[in-house]
C-alpha positions as CSV (number, residue, x, y, z in Angstrom):
1,X,-32.1,-28.7,-157.4
2,X,-29.3,-30.6,-155.8
3,X,-30.0,-32.7,-152.7
4,X,-28.4,-31.1,-149.7
5,X,-28.4,-34.1,-147.4
6,X,-28.8,-37.8,-148.3
7,X,-32.4,-39.0,-148.0
8,X,-33.8,-35.3,-147.5
9,X,-35.2,-33.9,-150.5
10,X,-34.3,-30.3,-151.4
11,X,-37.4,-28.1,-151.7
12,X,-38.4,-24.5,-152.0
13,X,-40.9,-23.0,-149.6
14,X,-42.3,-19.6,-149.0
15,X,-40.7,-17.6,-146.2
16,X,-42.1,-18.3,-142.8
17,X,-43.5,-15.5,-140.6
18,X,-43.6,-15.6,-136.8
19,X,-46.8,-14.1,-135.4
20,X,-46.3,-11.4,-132.9
21,X,-43.0,-12.9,-131.4
22,X,-42.5,-12.7,-127.7
23,X,-38.9,-13.8,-126.7
24,X,-37.8,-14.7,-123.1
25,X,-34.1,-15.0,-122.4
26,X,-33.4,-12.5,-125.1
27,X,-30.1,-11.3,-123.6
28,X,-28.6,-14.8,-123.6
29,X,-26.4,-16.5,-126.4
30,X,-29.3,-17.9,-128.4
31,X,-31.7,-15.1,-127.4
32,X,-29.6,-12.3,-128.8
33,X,-29.0,-14.0,-132.1
34,X,-32.7,-14.8,-132.4
35,X,-33.7,-11.2,-131.7
36,X,-31.1,-10.0,-134.2
37,X,-32.7,-12.2,-136.9
38,X,-36.3,-11.4,-136.0
39,X,-35.8,-7.7,-135.7
40,X,-38.8,-6.1,-133.9
41,X,-40.2,-8.4,-131.2
42,X,-41.4,-8.1,-127.6
43,X,-39.1,-9.3,-124.9
44,X,-39.7,-10.6,-121.3
45,X,-36.8,-10.9,-118.8
46,X,-37.7,-13.7,-116.3
47,X,-34.6,-13.0,-114.2
48,X,-36.1,-9.9,-112.7
49,X,-38.0,-10.3,-109.4
50,X,-41.2,-8.7,-110.8
51,X,-41.3,-10.8,-114.0
52,X,-44.8,-12.0,-113.2
53,X,-46.0,-8.3,-113.0
54,X,-44.3,-7.6,-116.2
55,X,-45.9,-10.7,-117.9
56,X,-49.2,-9.7,-116.6
57,X,-49.0,-6.5,-118.6
58,X,-48.4,-8.3,-121.9
59,X,-51.1,-8.7,-124.4
60,X,-50.7,-12.4,-125.5
61,X,-53.4,-12.3,-128.1
62,X,-52.0,-13.9,-131.3
63,X,-48.6,-14.0,-129.9
64,X,-45.8,-16.6,-130.4
65,X,-43.9,-17.1,-127.2
66,X,-40.4,-18.4,-127.7
67,X,-39.2,-19.4,-124.3
68,X,-35.5,-19.5,-124.1
69,X,-34.9,-18.2,-120.5
70,X,-33.5,-20.9,-118.2
71,X,-31.0,-21.7,-115.6
72,X,-28.2,-23.4,-117.5
73,X,-25.2,-25.3,-116.2
74,X,-24.2,-23.4,-113.0
75,X,-21.4,-25.0,-111.0
76,X,-22.4,-23.2,-107.9
77,X,-26.1,-24.0,-108.1
78,X,-27.6,-26.8,-106.0
79,X,-29.8,-29.4,-107.8
80,X,-33.0,-27.8,-106.2
81,X,-32.2,-24.3,-107.8
82,X,-33.2,-25.7,-111.3
83,X,-36.8,-26.5,-110.6
84,X,-38.0,-22.9,-109.9
85,X,-36.3,-21.3,-112.9
86,X,-36.7,-24.1,-115.5
87,X,-39.9,-25.9,-114.4
88,X,-42.2,-23.6,-112.5
89,X,-41.5,-20.4,-114.5
90,X,-42.0,-22.3,-117.7
91,X,-45.4,-23.7,-116.4
92,X,-46.4,-20.2,-115.4
93,X,-45.6,-18.4,-118.5
94,X,-47.4,-21.0,-120.4
95,X,-50.5,-20.7,-118.3
96,X,-50.5,-17.0,-118.9
97,X,-50.0,-17.5,-122.6
98,X,-52.8,-19.8,-122.8
99,X,-55.2,-17.6,-120.8
100,X,-54.2,-14.6,-122.9
101,X,-54.9,-16.2,-126.4
102,X,-51.3,-16.9,-127.5
103,X,-51.1,-18.5,-130.9
104,X,-48.1,-20.7,-130.0
105,X,-45.6,-21.6,-127.4
106,X,-42.0,-22.7,-128.5
107,X,-39.8,-24.2,-125.8
108,X,-36.0,-24.4,-126.0
109,X,-35.3,-27.8,-124.4
110,X,-32.1,-29.9,-124.6
111,X,-30.8,-33.2,-125.9
112,X,-29.7,-33.9,-122.4
113,X,-33.3,-34.9,-121.7
114,X,-32.2,-38.2,-123.4
115,X,-29.3,-38.6,-120.9
116,X,-25.6,-38.2,-121.6
117,X,-24.8,-40.8,-124.2
118,X,-26.1,-42.4,-127.4
119,X,-25.0,-45.9,-128.3
120,X,-25.6,-47.9,-131.4
121,X,-27.7,-45.4,-133.3
122,X,-28.7,-41.8,-133.1
123,X,-31.4,-40.9,-130.6
124,X,-34.9,-40.2,-132.1
125,X,-37.6,-37.9,-130.8
126,X,-39.8,-40.6,-129.4
127,X,-37.0,-42.3,-127.5
128,X,-37.3,-42.6,-123.8
129,X,-36.2,-39.6,-121.7
130,X,-33.3,-40.5,-119.3
131,X,-31.9,-37.2,-118.0
132,X,-29.0,-37.6,-115.6
133,X,-28.0,-34.2,-114.3
134,X,-30.1,-31.5,-112.5
135,X,-30.4,-29.4,-115.7
136,X,-31.5,-32.2,-117.9
137,X,-34.1,-33.4,-115.4
138,X,-35.4,-29.9,-115.0
139,X,-35.9,-29.5,-118.8
140,X,-37.7,-32.9,-118.9
141,X,-40.1,-31.9,-116.2
142,X,-40.7,-28.5,-117.9
143,X,-41.6,-30.5,-121.1
144,X,-44.0,-32.5,-119.1
145,X,-45.6,-29.5,-117.5
146,X,-45.9,-27.9,-121.0
147,X,-47.7,-31.0,-122.3
148,X,-50.1,-30.9,-119.4
149,X,-50.8,-27.3,-120.0
150,X,-51.3,-27.9,-123.8
151,X,-53.8,-30.8,-123.1
152,X,-55.9,-28.8,-120.7
153,X,-56.0,-25.4,-122.5
154,X,-55.4,-26.3,-126.1
155,X,-52.2,-24.1,-126.1
156,X,-50.2,-25.2,-129.3
157,X,-46.7,-26.2,-127.9
158,X,-43.6,-27.0,-129.8
159,X,-40.5,-28.5,-128.1
160,X,-37.1,-28.0,-129.5
161,X,-34.4,-30.1,-128.1
162,X,-31.0,-28.5,-128.8
163,X,-27.5,-30.1,-128.8
164,X,-24.2,-28.3,-128.1
165,X,-24.5,-25.0,-129.9
166,X,-21.5,-22.9,-131.2
167,X,-20.7,-19.6,-132.7
168,X,-20.0,-16.1,-131.7
169,X,-20.9,-15.3,-128.1
170,X,-21.0,-18.8,-126.9
171,X,-20.0,-19.6,-123.2
172,X,-19.9,-22.6,-121.0
173,X,-18.3,-25.9,-122.2
174,X,-17.8,-25.0,-125.8
175,X,-15.9,-21.7,-124.9
176,X,-13.8,-23.8,-122.4
177,X,-12.9,-26.3,-125.2
178,X,-11.9,-23.4,-127.5
179,X,-9.7,-22.0,-124.7
180,X,-8.0,-25.4,-124.4
181,X,-7.6,-25.8,-128.1
182,X,-6.0,-22.3,-128.2
183,X,-3.0,-23.5,-126.4
184,X,0.3,-25.2,-127.7
185,X,-0.3,-28.2,-125.6
186,X,-0.5,-31.7,-127.2
187,X,-3.8,-33.3,-126.3
188,X,-4.3,-37.0,-125.9
189,X,-7.6,-37.2,-127.9
190,X,-6.6,-38.8,-131.2
191,X,-8.0,-42.3,-130.4
192,X,-11.5,-41.1,-129.4
193,X,-13.9,-42.4,-132.1
194,X,-17.3,-40.8,-130.8
195,X,-20.1,-39.1,-132.6
196,X,-21.7,-36.0,-131.2
197,X,-24.4,-33.8,-132.6
198,X,-23.8,-30.1,-132.8
199,X,-25.5,-27.0,-134.4
200,X,-24.3,-23.6,-135.4
201,X,-26.1,-20.7,-133.7
202,X,-27.2,-19.4,-137.2
203,X,-28.8,-22.8,-137.9
204,X,-30.4,-22.9,-134.5
205,X,-32.0,-19.5,-135.0
206,X,-33.6,-20.7,-138.3
207,X,-34.7,-23.9,-136.4
208,X,-36.4,-21.8,-133.7
209,X,-38.2,-19.7,-136.4
210,X,-39.4,-22.7,-138.3
211,X,-40.7,-24.1,-134.9
212,X,-42.4,-20.8,-134.3
213,X,-44.1,-20.4,-137.6
214,X,-44.5,-23.8,-139.6
215,X,-48.2,-25.0,-139.5
216,X,-47.1,-28.5,-138.9
217,X,-44.8,-27.8,-136.0
218,X,-47.4,-27.8,-132.9
219,X,-47.4,-30.9,-131.0
220,X,-43.9,-32.0,-132.1
221,X,-40.7,-32.7,-130.3
222,X,-38.0,-31.5,-132.7
223,X,-34.4,-32.2,-132.7
224,X,-32.3,-29.3,-134.0
225,X,-28.9,-30.7,-135.0
226,X,-26.8,-30.6,-138.1
227,X,-27.0,-34.1,-139.6
228,X,-23.2,-34.4,-139.9
229,X,-22.1,-35.8,-136.4
230,X,-18.5,-34.8,-135.1
231,X,-15.9,-36.7,-133.4
232,X,-13.9,-35.0,-130.6
233,X,-10.6,-35.3,-132.5
234,X,-12.2,-33.7,-135.6
235,X,-13.8,-31.0,-133.4
236,X,-10.6,-30.0,-131.6
237,X,-8.7,-30.2,-134.8
238,X,-11.1,-27.9,-136.6
239,X,-10.9,-25.4,-133.8
240,X,-7.2,-25.4,-133.9
241,X,-7.1,-25.1,-137.6
242,X,-9.5,-22.1,-137.4
243,X,-7.1,-20.6,-134.8
244,X,-4.1,-21.2,-136.9
245,X,-2.8,-23.6,-134.4
246,X,-1.0,-26.9,-135.0
247,X,-3.4,-30.0,-134.7
248,X,-1.2,-31.6,-132.0
249,X,-3.2,-34.6,-130.9
250,X,-1.8,-37.9,-129.8
251,X,-3.4,-41.3,-129.0
252,X,-4.4,-42.6,-125.6
253,X,-7.0,-45.2,-124.9
254,X,-10.3,-43.5,-124.0
255,X,-10.9,-45.8,-121.0
256,X,-7.5,-44.6,-119.6
257,X,-8.5,-41.1,-120.2
258,X,-11.8,-41.4,-118.4
259,X,-10.2,-43.3,-115.5
260,X,-7.4,-40.6,-115.1
261,X,-9.9,-37.8,-115.3
262,X,-12.2,-39.4,-112.7
263,X,-9.2,-39.5,-110.2
264,X,-8.9,-35.7,-110.4
265,X,-12.8,-35.1,-110.3
266,X,-13.1,-34.5,-114.1
267,X,-14.7,-37.7,-115.0
268,X,-18.0,-36.3,-116.3
269,X,-16.2,-33.7,-118.4
270,X,-14.0,-36.4,-120.0
271,X,-16.9,-38.7,-120.7
272,X,-18.6,-35.9,-122.6
273,X,-15.4,-35.6,-124.7
274,X,-14.9,-39.4,-125.2
275,X,-18.5,-40.6,-125.6
276,X,-21.3,-40.2,-128.3
277,X,-24.3,-38.1,-127.9
278,X,-25.9,-38.1,-131.4
279,X,-29.5,-37.2,-132.3
280,X,-31.6,-37.8,-135.5
281,X,-32.8,-34.5,-137.0
282,X,-34.0,-36.1,-140.2
283,X,-37.7,-35.8,-139.3
284,X,-37.3,-32.1,-138.6
285,X,-35.6,-31.7,-142.0
286,X,-38.0,-33.8,-143.9
287,X,-41.4,-32.8,-142.4
288,X,-40.9,-29.0,-141.8
289,X,-38.1,-28.3,-144.3
290,X,-35.4,-27.0,-141.9
291,X,-32.2,-26.8,-143.5
292,X,-29.1,-26.4,-141.5
293,X,-26.4,-24.9,-143.8
294,X,-23.3,-24.2,-141.7
295,X,-20.8,-27.0,-141.6
296,X,-18.4,-27.4,-138.8
297,X,-15.2,-26.3,-140.6
298,X,-17.0,-23.4,-142.2
299,X,-18.6,-22.2,-139.1
300,X,-15.5,-22.3,-137.0
301,X,-13.4,-20.6,-139.7
302,X,-15.9,-17.7,-139.9
303,X,-16.0,-17.4,-136.2
304,X,-12.5,-18.0,-134.9
305,X,-10.5,-17.2,-138.1
306,X,-8.4,-14.1,-137.5
307,X,-9.0,-14.2,-133.6
308,X,-5.2,-14.6,-133.3
309,X,-4.3,-12.2,-136.2
């Protein structure tokens, strides 16, 4: 059998089965794709005012909770808004799951727990957490809350830190980048030489299923990124190719781009485009046999090809 990725041996394993899956955030981008893959599963909306009442009626015995519900990047939200949704609700549902006899709790976290930038090497699962924005800080606090619940109750917890995810139905920053690429403008991005980790939605769904079912997953913090990092020029060029647009990138020093963007209040957005945020998913692939299969150009072509037809 061929080796799919250098240093990661190919292997065949029996299909993994998720025990009595219960998904929160099932109506979101990731949740809808996961539910579509799982088929029959219980769902819990944590956006409704009476979510605690609904959760109290759930039989958690033997269930695998996959907790996707969260307040994500919300330009209109104050920093204090993230704690109740991303920390306290996570702690509460984990307490209920533990008390009810759940088999496992999978938490969808973010690589932003590490901060906004990697430097000389990819970030690894045991590297220090240095979240910078309110969203990343809330996810880190939620991870800590889960570890406390796990230590006190014995609830098996798996944390999955997720990078920028793309595919049909994506919103937020990636959708904004697609809209920018789907113009005739020349963009000053050709000199950027960064490395950013991404994952296609189909591969992320498989990662969640592995985290929810593999016997060696509990207690781990897993990084669910495709092993091939992407530069911004490659990403924008691939989007434009998939949209049948000319590449149209020209060179401008990244430092000048960041300085100019800061003047107009877009410094943080430009830094995300210009700098690296790369994580090392090799342990996940090696130890739990997760196999991301959708390459960037392939995934974008399948998703965006024909959009302008």
